mmCIF file of the N, C-alpha and C atoms, coordinates in Angstrom:
data_MODEL
# 
_entry.id   MODEL 
# 
loop_
_atom_site.group_PDB 
_atom_site.id 
_atom_site.type_symbol 
_atom_site.label_atom_id 
_atom_site.label_alt_id 
_atom_site.label_comp_id 
_atom_site.label_asym_id 
_atom_site.label_entity_id 
_atom_site.label_seq_id 
_atom_site.pdbx_PDB_ins_code 
_atom_site.Cartn_x 
_atom_site.Cartn_y 
_atom_site.Cartn_z 
_atom_site.occupancy 
_atom_site.B_iso_or_equiv 
_atom_site.pdbx_formal_charge 
_atom_site.auth_seq_id 
_atom_site.auth_comp_id 
_atom_site.auth_asym_id 
_atom_site.auth_atom_id 
_atom_site.pdbx_PDB_model_num 
ATOM 1   N N  . LEU A 1 1  ? 117.372 131.942 112.883 1.00 0.00 ? 1  LEU A N  1 
ATOM 2   C CA . LEU A 1 1  ? 116.387 131.266 113.709 1.00 0.00 ? 1  LEU A CA 1 
ATOM 3   C C  . LEU A 1 1  ? 117.073 130.471 114.813 1.00 0.00 ? 1  LEU A C  1 
ATOM 4   N N  . LEU A 1 2  ? 118.085 129.689 114.444 1.00 0.00 ? 2  LEU A N  1 
ATOM 5   C CA . LEU A 1 2  ? 118.760 128.872 115.448 1.00 0.00 ? 2  LEU A CA 1 
ATOM 6   C C  . LEU A 1 2  ? 119.520 129.719 116.442 1.00 0.00 ? 2  LEU A C  1 
ATOM 7   N N  . ARG A 1 3  ? 120.089 130.824 115.993 1.00 0.00 ? 3  ARG A N  1 
ATOM 8   C CA . ARG A 1 3  ? 120.777 131.722 116.925 1.00 0.00 ? 3  ARG A CA 1 
ATOM 9   C C  . ARG A 1 3  ? 119.813 132.263 117.968 1.00 0.00 ? 3  ARG A C  1 
ATOM 10  N N  . GLY A 1 4  ? 118.584 132.476 117.575 1.00 0.00 ? 4  GLY A N  1 
ATOM 11  C CA . GLY A 1 4  ? 117.574 132.942 118.513 1.00 0.00 ? 4  GLY A CA 1 
ATOM 12  C C  . GLY A 1 4  ? 117.287 131.931 119.608 1.00 0.00 ? 4  GLY A C  1 
ATOM 13  N N  . MET A 1 5  ? 117.568 130.656 119.324 1.00 0.00 ? 5  MET A N  1 
ATOM 14  C CA . MET A 1 5  ? 117.387 129.614 120.333 1.00 0.00 ? 5  MET A CA 1 
ATOM 15  C C  . MET A 1 5  ? 118.672 129.362 121.102 1.00 0.00 ? 5  MET A C  1 
ATOM 16  N N  . GLY A 1 6  ? 119.694 130.157 120.835 1.00 0.00 ? 6  GLY A N  1 
ATOM 17  C CA . GLY A 1 6  ? 120.951 130.008 121.564 1.00 0.00 ? 6  GLY A CA 1 
ATOM 18  C C  . GLY A 1 6  ? 121.937 129.060 120.930 1.00 0.00 ? 6  GLY A C  1 
ATOM 19  N N  . VAL A 1 7  ? 121.755 128.754 119.652 1.00 0.00 ? 7  VAL A N  1 
ATOM 20  C CA . VAL A 1 7  ? 122.663 127.835 118.966 1.00 0.00 ? 7  VAL A CA 1 
ATOM 21  C C  . VAL A 1 7  ? 123.632 128.634 118.119 1.00 0.00 ? 7  VAL A C  1 
ATOM 22  N N  . SER A 1 8  ? 124.917 128.511 118.427 1.00 0.00 ? 8  SER A N  1 
ATOM 23  C CA . SER A 1 8  ? 125.911 129.181 117.591 1.00 0.00 ? 8  SER A CA 1 
ATOM 24  C C  . SER A 1 8  ? 127.058 128.254 117.249 1.00 0.00 ? 8  SER A C  1 
ATOM 25  N N  . GLY A 1 9  ? 127.145 127.124 117.941 1.00 0.00 ? 9  GLY A N  1 
ATOM 26  C CA . GLY A 1 9  ? 128.225 126.184 117.687 1.00 0.00 ? 9  GLY A CA 1 
ATOM 27  C C  . GLY A 1 9  ? 129.532 126.593 118.320 1.00 0.00 ? 9  GLY A C  1 
ATOM 28  N N  . GLU A 1 10 ? 129.509 127.636 119.152 1.00 0.00 ? 10 GLU A N  1 
ATOM 29  C CA . GLU A 1 10 ? 130.733 128.110 119.787 1.00 0.00 ? 10 GLU A CA 1 
ATOM 30  C C  . GLU A 1 10 ? 130.600 128.009 121.306 1.00 0.00 ? 10 GLU A C  1 
ATOM 31  N N  . GLY A 1 11 ? 131.632 127.448 121.948 1.00 0.00 ? 11 GLY A N  1 
ATOM 32  C CA . GLY A 1 11 ? 131.684 127.401 123.402 1.00 0.00 ? 11 GLY A CA 1 
ATOM 33  C C  . GLY A 1 11 ? 130.476 126.751 124.027 1.00 0.00 ? 11 GLY A C  1 
ATOM 34  N N  . ARG A 1 12 ? 130.058 127.300 125.145 1.00 0.00 ? 12 ARG A N  1 
ATOM 35  C CA . ARG A 1 12 ? 128.961 126.683 125.881 1.00 0.00 ? 12 ARG A CA 1 
ATOM 36  C C  . ARG A 1 12 ? 127.623 126.819 125.164 1.00 0.00 ? 12 ARG A C  1 
ATOM 37  N N  . GLU A 1 13 ? 127.523 127.764 124.238 1.00 0.00 ? 13 GLU A N  1 
ATOM 38  C CA . GLU A 1 13 ? 126.282 127.922 123.486 1.00 0.00 ? 13 GLU A CA 1 
ATOM 39  C C  . GLU A 1 13 ? 126.023 126.742 122.562 1.00 0.00 ? 13 GLU A C  1 
ATOM 40  N N  . ALA A 1 14 ? 127.059 125.938 122.289 1.00 0.00 ? 14 ALA A N  1 
ATOM 41  C CA . ALA A 1 14 ? 126.882 124.770 121.437 1.00 0.00 ? 14 ALA A CA 1 
ATOM 42  C C  . ALA A 1 14 ? 125.884 123.799 122.051 1.00 0.00 ? 14 ALA A C  1 
ATOM 43  N N  . ARG A 1 15 ? 125.656 123.914 123.348 1.00 0.00 ? 15 ARG A N  1 
ATOM 44  C CA . ARG A 1 15 ? 124.681 123.037 123.996 1.00 0.00 ? 15 ARG A CA 1 
ATOM 45  C C  . ARG A 1 15 ? 123.281 123.247 123.437 1.00 0.00 ? 15 ARG A C  1 
ATOM 46  N N  . GLY A 1 16 ? 123.012 124.396 122.902 1.00 0.00 ? 16 GLY A N  1 
ATOM 47  C CA . GLY A 1 16 ? 121.715 124.656 122.296 1.00 0.00 ? 16 GLY A CA 1 
ATOM 48  C C  . GLY A 1 16 ? 121.449 123.797 121.075 1.00 0.00 ? 16 GLY A C  1 
ATOM 49  N N  . ALA A 1 17 ? 122.475 123.144 120.573 1.00 0.00 ? 17 ALA A N  1 
ATOM 50  C CA . ALA A 1 17 ? 122.312 122.266 119.417 1.00 0.00 ? 17 ALA A CA 1 
ATOM 51  C C  . ALA A 1 17 ? 121.353 121.130 119.728 1.00 0.00 ? 17 ALA A C  1 
ATOM 52  N N  . ALA A 1 18 ? 121.286 120.693 120.977 1.00 0.00 ? 18 ALA A N  1 
ATOM 53  C CA . ALA A 1 18 ? 120.352 119.628 121.345 1.00 0.00 ? 18 ALA A CA 1 
ATOM 54  C C  . ALA A 1 18 ? 118.921 120.088 121.110 1.00 0.00 ? 18 ALA A C  1 
ATOM 55  N N  . LEU A 1 19 ? 118.630 121.329 121.466 1.00 0.00 ? 19 LEU A N  1 
ATOM 56  C CA . LEU A 1 19 ? 117.293 121.877 121.241 1.00 0.00 ? 19 LEU A CA 1 
ATOM 57  C C  . LEU A 1 19 ? 117.008 121.970 119.747 1.00 0.00 ? 19 LEU A C  1 
ATOM 58  N N  . ALA A 1 20 ? 117.962 122.450 118.982 1.00 0.00 ? 20 ALA A N  1 
ATOM 59  C CA . ALA A 1 20 ? 117.783 122.557 117.534 1.00 0.00 ? 20 ALA A CA 1 
ATOM 60  C C  . ALA A 1 20 ? 117.533 121.178 116.927 1.00 0.00 ? 20 ALA A C  1 
ATOM 61  N N  . SER A 1 21 ? 118.278 120.185 117.382 1.00 0.00 ? 21 SER A N  1 
ATOM 62  C CA . SER A 1 21 ? 118.112 118.833 116.883 1.00 0.00 ? 21 SER A CA 1 
ATOM 63  C C  . SER A 1 21 ? 116.703 118.328 117.170 1.00 0.00 ? 21 SER A C  1 
ATOM 64  N N  . TYR A 1 22 ? 116.233 118.596 118.355 1.00 0.00 ? 22 TYR A N  1 
ATOM 65  C CA . TYR A 1 22 ? 114.882 118.175 118.734 1.00 0.00 ? 22 TYR A CA 1 
ATOM 66  C C  . TYR A 1 22 ? 113.839 118.840 117.832 1.00 0.00 ? 22 TYR A C  1 
ATOM 67  N N  . VAL A 1 23 ? 113.966 120.122 117.641 1.00 0.00 ? 23 VAL A N  1 
ATOM 68  C CA . VAL A 1 23 ? 113.005 120.860 116.827 1.00 0.00 ? 23 VAL A CA 1 
ATOM 69  C C  . VAL A 1 23 ? 113.033 120.370 115.386 1.00 0.00 ? 23 VAL A C  1 
ATOM 70  N N  . LEU A 1 24 ? 114.226 120.141 114.836 1.00 0.00 ? 24 LEU A N  1 
ATOM 71  C CA . LEU A 1 24 ? 114.349 119.750 113.443 1.00 0.00 ? 24 LEU A CA 1 
ATOM 72  C C  . LEU A 1 24 ? 113.854 118.333 113.168 1.00 0.00 ? 24 LEU A C  1 
ATOM 73  N N  . PHE A 1 25 ? 113.707 117.529 114.207 1.00 0.00 ? 25 PHE A N  1 
ATOM 74  C CA . PHE A 1 25 ? 113.236 116.161 114.012 1.00 0.00 ? 25 PHE A CA 1 
ATOM 75  C C  . PHE A 1 25 ? 111.846 115.935 114.580 1.00 0.00 ? 25 PHE A C  1 
ATOM 76  N N  . GLU A 1 26 ? 111.107 116.993 114.772 1.00 0.00 ? 26 GLU A N  1 
ATOM 77  C CA . GLU A 1 26 ? 109.714 116.886 115.163 1.00 0.00 ? 26 GLU A CA 1 
ATOM 78  C C  . GLU A 1 26 ? 108.932 116.289 113.990 1.00 0.00 ? 26 GLU A C  1 
ATOM 79  N N  . ALA A 1 27 ? 107.930 115.485 114.297 1.00 0.00 ? 27 ALA A N  1 
ATOM 80  C CA . ALA A 1 27 ? 107.160 114.780 113.262 1.00 0.00 ? 27 ALA A CA 1 
ATOM 81  C C  . ALA A 1 27 ? 106.598 115.708 112.176 1.00 0.00 ? 27 ALA A C  1 
ATOM 82  N N  . PRO A 1 28 ? 105.962 116.829 112.514 1.00 0.00 ? 28 PRO A N  1 
ATOM 83  C CA . PRO A 1 28 ? 105.421 117.679 111.435 1.00 0.00 ? 28 PRO A CA 1 
ATOM 84  C C  . PRO A 1 28 ? 106.511 118.184 110.479 1.00 0.00 ? 28 PRO A C  1 
ATOM 85  N N  . TYR A 1 29 ? 107.676 118.506 111.023 1.00 0.00 ? 29 TYR A N  1 
ATOM 86  C CA . TYR A 1 29 ? 108.773 119.011 110.191 1.00 0.00 ? 29 TYR A CA 1 
ATOM 87  C C  . TYR A 1 29 ? 109.284 117.906 109.265 1.00 0.00 ? 29 TYR A C  1 
ATOM 88  N N  . THR A 1 30 ? 109.534 116.725 109.814 1.00 0.00 ? 30 THR A N  1 
ATOM 89  C CA . THR A 1 30 ? 110.061 115.646 108.977 1.00 0.00 ? 30 THR A CA 1 
ATOM 90  C C  . THR A 1 30 ? 109.021 115.169 107.970 1.00 0.00 ? 30 THR A C  1 
ATOM 91  N N  . GLN A 1 31 ? 107.741 115.191 108.350 1.00 0.00 ? 31 GLN A N  1 
ATOM 92  C CA . GLN A 1 31 ? 106.696 114.805 107.406 1.00 0.00 ? 31 GLN A CA 1 
ATOM 93  C C  . GLN A 1 31 ? 106.642 115.773 106.227 1.00 0.00 ? 31 GLN A C  1 
ATOM 94  N N  . GLU A 1 32 ? 106.818 117.051 106.506 1.00 0.00 ? 32 GLU A N  1 
ATOM 95  C CA . GLU A 1 32 ? 106.838 118.044 105.429 1.00 0.00 ? 32 GLU A CA 1 
ATOM 96  C C  . GLU A 1 32 ? 108.042 117.838 104.524 1.00 0.00 ? 32 GLU A C  1 
ATOM 97  N N  . LEU A 1 33 ? 109.211 117.533 105.115 1.00 0.00 ? 33 LEU A N  1 
ATOM 98  C CA . LEU A 1 33 ? 110.402 117.261 104.303 1.00 0.00 ? 33 LEU A CA 1 
ATOM 99  C C  . LEU A 1 33 ? 110.186 116.052 103.401 1.00 0.00 ? 33 LEU A C  1 
ATOM 100 N N  . LEU A 1 34 ? 109.590 114.999 103.951 1.00 0.00 ? 34 LEU A N  1 
ATOM 101 C CA . LEU A 1 34 ? 109.326 113.808 103.153 1.00 0.00 ? 34 LEU A CA 1 
ATOM 102 C C  . LEU A 1 34 ? 108.347 114.114 102.017 1.00 0.00 ? 34 LEU A C  1 
ATOM 103 N N  . ALA A 1 35 ? 107.319 114.890 102.303 1.00 0.00 ? 35 ALA A N  1 
ATOM 104 C CA . ALA A 1 35 ? 106.348 115.249 101.269 1.00 0.00 ? 35 ALA A CA 1 
ATOM 105 C C  . ALA A 1 35 ? 107.001 116.073 100.162 1.00 0.00 ? 35 ALA A C  1 
ATOM 106 N N  . LEU A 1 36 ? 107.859 117.016 100.541 1.00 0.00 ? 36 LEU A N  1 
ATOM 107 C CA . LEU A 1 36 ? 108.573 117.817 99.539  1.00 0.00 ? 36 LEU A CA 1 
ATOM 108 C C  . LEU A 1 36 ? 109.480 116.944 98.688  1.00 0.00 ? 36 LEU A C  1 
ATOM 109 N N  . GLY A 1 37 ? 110.189 116.010 99.329  1.00 0.00 ? 37 GLY A N  1 
ATOM 110 C CA . GLY A 1 37 ? 111.071 115.105 98.596  1.00 0.00 ? 37 GLY A CA 1 
ATOM 111 C C  . GLY A 1 37 ? 110.302 114.224 97.628  1.00 0.00 ? 37 GLY A C  1 
ATOM 112 N N  . GLU A 1 38 ? 109.149 113.737 98.060  1.00 0.00 ? 38 GLU A N  1 
ATOM 113 C CA . GLU A 1 38 ? 108.331 112.906 97.187  1.00 0.00 ? 38 GLU A CA 1 
ATOM 114 C C  . GLU A 1 38 ? 107.826 113.706 95.990  1.00 0.00 ? 38 GLU A C  1 
ATOM 115 N N  . THR A 1 39 ? 107.367 114.929 96.227  1.00 0.00 ? 39 THR A N  1 
ATOM 116 C CA . THR A 1 39 ? 106.876 115.783 95.149  1.00 0.00 ? 39 THR A CA 1 
ATOM 117 C C  . THR A 1 39 ? 107.989 116.080 94.147  1.00 0.00 ? 39 THR A C  1 
ATOM 118 N N  . ASP A 1 40 ? 109.165 116.416 94.666  1.00 0.00 ? 40 ASP A N  1 
ATOM 119 C CA . ASP A 1 40 ? 110.298 116.709 93.784  1.00 0.00 ? 40 ASP A CA 1 
ATOM 120 C C  . ASP A 1 40 ? 110.698 115.487 92.963  1.00 0.00 ? 40 ASP A C  1 
ATOM 121 N N  . THR A 1 41 ? 110.722 114.325 93.607  1.00 0.00 ? 41 THR A N  1 
ATOM 122 C CA . THR A 1 41 ? 111.118 113.104 92.912  1.00 0.00 ? 41 THR A CA 1 
ATOM 123 C C  . THR A 1 41 ? 110.109 112.736 91.831  1.00 0.00 ? 41 THR A C  1 
ATOM 124 N N  . LEU A 1 42 ? 108.819 112.836 92.156  1.00 0.00 ? 42 LEU A N  1 
ATOM 125 C CA . LEU A 1 42 ? 107.802 112.519 91.150  1.00 0.00 ? 42 LEU A CA 1 
ATOM 126 C C  . LEU A 1 42 ? 107.851 113.486 89.976  1.00 0.00 ? 42 LEU A C  1 
ATOM 127 N N  . ALA A 1 43 ? 108.188 114.738 90.242  1.00 0.00 ? 43 ALA A N  1 
ATOM 128 C CA . ALA A 1 43 ? 108.296 115.717 89.165  1.00 0.00 ? 43 ALA A CA 1 
ATOM 129 C C  . ALA A 1 43 ? 109.437 115.369 88.204  1.00 0.00 ? 43 ALA A C  1 
ATOM 130 N N  . ARG A 1 44 ? 110.436 114.654 88.714  1.00 0.00 ? 44 ARG A N  1 
ATOM 131 C CA . ARG A 1 44 ? 111.593 114.290 87.879  1.00 0.00 ? 44 ARG A CA 1 
ATOM 132 C C  . ARG A 1 44 ? 111.716 112.784 87.755  1.00 0.00 ? 44 ARG A C  1 
ATOM 133 N N  . ARG A 1 45 ? 110.589 112.085 87.831  1.00 0.00 ? 45 ARG A N  1 
ATOM 134 C CA . ARG A 1 45 ? 110.620 110.628 87.888  1.00 0.00 ? 45 ARG A CA 1 
ATOM 135 C C  . ARG A 1 45 ? 111.319 109.994 86.699  1.00 0.00 ? 45 ARG A C  1 
ATOM 136 N N  . ASN A 1 46 ? 111.158 110.541 85.512  1.00 0.00 ? 46 ASN A N  1 
ATOM 137 C CA . ASN A 1 46 ? 111.828 109.948 84.353  1.00 0.00 ? 46 ASN A CA 1 
ATOM 138 C C  . ASN A 1 46 ? 113.343 110.017 84.494  1.00 0.00 ? 46 ASN A C  1 
ATOM 139 N N  . GLU A 1 47 ? 113.837 111.109 85.044  1.00 0.00 ? 47 GLU A N  1 
ATOM 140 C CA . GLU A 1 47 ? 115.280 111.232 85.273  1.00 0.00 ? 47 GLU A CA 1 
ATOM 141 C C  . GLU A 1 47 ? 115.752 110.238 86.321  1.00 0.00 ? 47 GLU A C  1 
ATOM 142 N N  . VAL A 1 48 ? 114.960 110.058 87.360  1.00 0.00 ? 48 VAL A N  1 
ATOM 143 C CA . VAL A 1 48 ? 115.313 109.106 88.423  1.00 0.00 ? 48 VAL A CA 1 
ATOM 144 C C  . VAL A 1 48 ? 115.330 107.683 87.868  1.00 0.00 ? 48 VAL A C  1 
ATOM 145 N N  . ILE A 1 49 ? 114.299 107.359 87.089  1.00 0.00 ? 49 ILE A N  1 
ATOM 146 C CA . ILE A 1 49 ? 114.219 106.021 86.499  1.00 0.00 ? 49 ILE A CA 1 
ATOM 147 C C  . ILE A 1 49 ? 115.408 105.761 85.583  1.00 0.00 ? 49 ILE A C  1 
ATOM 148 N N  . GLN A 1 50 ? 115.774 106.750 84.790  1.00 0.00 ? 50 GLN A N  1 
ATOM 149 C CA . GLN A 1 50 ? 116.934 106.573 83.906  1.00 0.00 ? 50 GLN A CA 1 
ATOM 150 C C  . GLN A 1 50 ? 118.216 106.452 84.729  1.00 0.00 ? 50 GLN A C  1 
ATOM 151 N N  . PHE A 1 51 ? 118.362 107.269 85.751  1.00 0.00 ? 51 PHE A N  1 
ATOM 152 C CA . PHE A 1 51 ? 119.563 107.238 86.589  1.00 0.00 ? 51 PHE A CA 1 
ATOM 153 C C  . PHE A 1 51 ? 119.791 105.843 87.168  1.00 0.00 ? 51 PHE A C  1 
ATOM 154 N N  . PHE A 1 52 ? 118.728 105.209 87.650  1.00 0.00 ? 52 PHE A N  1 
ATOM 155 C CA . PHE A 1 52 ? 118.860 103.889 88.249  1.00 0.00 ? 52 PHE A CA 1 
ATOM 156 C C  . PHE A 1 52 ? 118.781 102.755 87.234  1.00 0.00 ? 52 PHE A C  1 
ATOM 157 N N  . GLY A 1 53 ? 118.532 103.078 85.967  1.00 0.00 ? 53 GLY A N  1 
ATOM 158 C CA . GLY A 1 53 ? 118.472 102.057 84.934  1.00 0.00 ? 53 GLY A CA 1 
ATOM 159 C C  . GLY A 1 53 ? 117.222 101.208 85.002  1.00 0.00 ? 53 GLY A C  1 
ATOM 160 N N  . TRP A 1 54 ? 116.113 101.807 85.414  1.00 0.00 ? 54 TRP A N  1 
ATOM 161 C CA . TRP A 1 54 ? 114.862 101.076 85.593  1.00 0.00 ? 54 TRP A CA 1 
ATOM 162 C C  . TRP A 1 54 ? 113.917 101.213 84.401  1.00 0.00 ? 54 TRP A C  1 
ATOM 163 N N  . GLU A 1 55 ? 114.384 101.668 83.260  1.00 0.00 ? 55 GLU A N  1 
ATOM 164 C CA . GLU A 1 55 ? 113.497 101.961 82.140  1.00 0.00 ? 55 GLU A CA 1 
ATOM 165 C C  . GLU A 1 55 ? 112.561 100.809 81.793  1.00 0.00 ? 55 GLU A C  1 
ATOM 166 N N  . GLY A 1 56 ? 113.046 99.592  81.749  1.00 0.00 ? 56 GLY A N  1 
ATOM 167 C CA . GLY A 1 56 ? 112.215 98.458  81.361  1.00 0.00 ? 56 GLY A CA 1 
ATOM 168 C C  . GLY A 1 56 ? 111.240 98.002  82.429  1.00 0.00 ? 56 GLY A C  1 
ATOM 169 N N  . HIS A 1 57 ? 111.378 98.529  83.632  1.00 0.00 ? 57 HIS A N  1 
ATOM 170 C CA . HIS A 1 57 ? 110.560 98.074  84.754  1.00 0.00 ? 57 HIS A CA 1 
ATOM 171 C C  . HIS A 1 57 ? 109.345 98.948  85.018  1.00 0.00 ? 57 HIS A C  1 
ATOM 172 N N  . TRP A 1 58 ? 109.230 100.067 84.335  1.00 0.00 ? 58 TRP A N  1 
ATOM 173 C CA . TRP A 1 58 ? 108.137 101.011 84.563  1.00 0.00 ? 58 TRP A CA 1 
ATOM 174 C C  . TRP A 1 58 ? 107.460 101.318 83.231  1.00 0.00 ? 58 TRP A C  1 
ATOM 175 N N  . PRO A 1 59 ? 106.519 100.477 82.805  1.00 0.00 ? 59 PRO A N  1 
ATOM 176 C CA . PRO A 1 59 ? 105.929 100.639 81.472  1.00 0.00 ? 59 PRO A CA 1 
ATOM 177 C C  . PRO A 1 59 ? 105.133 101.926 81.279  1.00 0.00 ? 59 PRO A C  1 
ATOM 178 N N  . ASP A 1 60 ? 104.695 102.576 82.360  1.00 0.00 ? 60 ASP A N  1 
ATOM 179 C CA . ASP A 1 60 ? 103.878 103.777 82.197  1.00 0.00 ? 60 ASP A CA 1 
ATOM 180 C C  . ASP A 1 60 ? 104.708 105.047 82.042  1.00 0.00 ? 60 ASP A C  1 
ATOM 181 N N  . VAL A 1 61 ? 106.025 104.914 82.024  1.00 0.00 ? 61 VAL A N  1 
ATOM 182 C CA . VAL A 1 61 ? 106.888 106.081 81.878  1.00 0.00 ? 61 VAL A CA 1 
ATOM 183 C C  . VAL A 1 61 ? 106.959 106.477 80.414  1.00 0.00 ? 61 VAL A C  1 
ATOM 184 N N  . ASP A 1 62 ? 106.713 107.738 80.151  1.00 0.00 ? 62 ASP A N  1 
ATOM 185 C CA . ASP A 1 62 ? 106.773 108.254 78.793  1.00 0.00 ? 62 ASP A CA 1 
ATOM 186 C C  . ASP A 1 62 ? 108.232 108.461 78.411  1.00 0.00 ? 62 ASP A C  1 
ATOM 187 N N  . LYS A 1 63 ? 108.724 107.678 77.503  1.00 0.00 ? 63 LYS A N  1 
ATOM 188 C CA . LYS A 1 63 ? 110.134 107.749 77.099  1.00 0.00 ? 63 LYS A CA 1 
ATOM 189 C C  . LYS A 1 63 ? 110.513 109.121 76.519  1.00 0.00 ? 63 LYS A C  1 
ATOM 190 N N  . ARG A 1 64 ? 109.542 109.846 75.987  1.00 0.00 ? 64 ARG A N  1 
ATOM 191 C CA . ARG A 1 64 ? 109.854 111.161 75.418  1.00 0.00 ? 64 ARG A CA 1 
ATOM 192 C C  . ARG A 1 64 ? 110.314 112.140 76.470  1.00 0.00 ? 64 ARG A C  1 
ATOM 193 N N  . ASP A 1 65 ? 109.912 111.912 77.743  1.00 0.00 ? 65 ASP A N  1 
ATOM 194 C CA . ASP A 1 65 ? 110.301 112.819 78.816  1.00 0.00 ? 65 ASP A CA 1 
ATOM 195 C C  . ASP A 1 65 ? 111.650 112.473 79.438  1.00 0.00 ? 65 ASP A C  1 
ATOM 196 N N  . ALA A 1 66 ? 112.151 111.280 79.128  1.00 0.00 ? 66 ALA A N  1 
ATOM 197 C CA . ALA A 1 66 ? 113.428 110.866 79.714  1.00 0.00 ? 66 ALA A CA 1 
ATOM 198 C C  . ALA A 1 66 ? 114.561 111.650 79.069  1.00 0.00 ? 66 ALA A C  1 
ATOM 199 N N  . PRO A 1 67 ? 115.533 112.097 79.876  1.00 0.00 ? 67 PRO A N  1 
ATOM 200 C CA . PRO A 1 67 ? 116.674 112.829 79.300  1.00 0.00 ? 67 PRO A CA 1 
ATOM 201 C C  . PRO A 1 67 ? 117.513 111.890 78.447  1.00 0.00 ? 67 PRO A C  1 
ATOM 202 N N  . THR A 1 68 ? 118.124 112.454 77.440  1.00 0.00 ? 68 THR A N  1 
ATOM 203 C CA . THR A 1 68 ? 118.978 111.665 76.562  1.00 0.00 ? 68 THR A CA 1 
ATOM 204 C C  . THR A 1 68 ? 120.429 111.936 76.904  1.00 0.00 ? 68 THR A C  1 
ATOM 205 N N  . ALA A 1 69 ? 121.307 111.015 76.513  1.00 0.00 ? 69 ALA A N  1 
ATOM 206 C CA . ALA A 1 69 ? 122.727 111.185 76.778  1.00 0.00 ? 69 ALA A CA 1 
ATOM 207 C C  . ALA A 1 69 ? 123.200 112.483 76.152  1.00 0.00 ? 69 ALA A C  1 
ATOM 208 N N  . GLY A 1 70 ? 123.954 113.252 76.921  1.00 0.00 ? 70 GLY A N  1 
ATOM 209 C CA . GLY A 1 70 ? 124.486 114.502 76.413  1.00 0.00 ? 70 GLY A CA 1 
ATOM 210 C C  . GLY A 1 70 ? 123.529 115.665 76.463  1.00 0.00 ? 70 GLY A C  1 
ATOM 211 N N  . SER A 1 71 ? 122.341 115.461 77.074  1.00 0.00 ? 71 SER A N  1 
ATOM 212 C CA . SER A 1 71 ? 121.369 116.566 77.118  1.00 0.00 ? 71 SER A CA 1 
ATOM 213 C C  . SER A 1 71 ? 121.613 117.515 78.252  1.00 0.00 ? 71 SER A C  1 
ATOM 214 N N  . GLY A 1 72 ? 122.594 117.171 79.113  1.00 0.00 ? 72 GLY A N  1 
ATOM 215 C CA . GLY A 1 72 ? 122.898 118.034 80.228  1.00 0.00 ? 72 GLY A CA 1 
ATOM 216 C C  . GLY A 1 72 ? 122.020 117.803 81.423  1.00 0.00 ? 72 GLY A C  1 
ATOM 217 N N  . ALA A 1 73 ? 121.125 116.837 81.350  1.00 0.00 ? 73 ALA A N  1 
ATOM 218 C CA . ALA A 1 73 ? 120.227 116.543 82.479  1.00 0.00 ? 73 ALA A CA 1 
ATOM 219 C C  . ALA A 1 73 ? 120.880 115.624 83.463  1.00 0.00 ? 73 ALA A C  1 
# 
């Protein structure tokens, strides 16, 4: 896709990177990335809570879903 816009990172074509940067930071694109990140994080919220050591701060978290030490999670 980026090559089609003239972005290759080589020689004078590297100037097309400015266009790619603009496209990649358009509001609809970044909003979709944020929504995907939020969905992914909520799907693994127990793992995130355990990672940060927040277990006692979130009473609605089901402890049965939290990964245990050595579980490979």
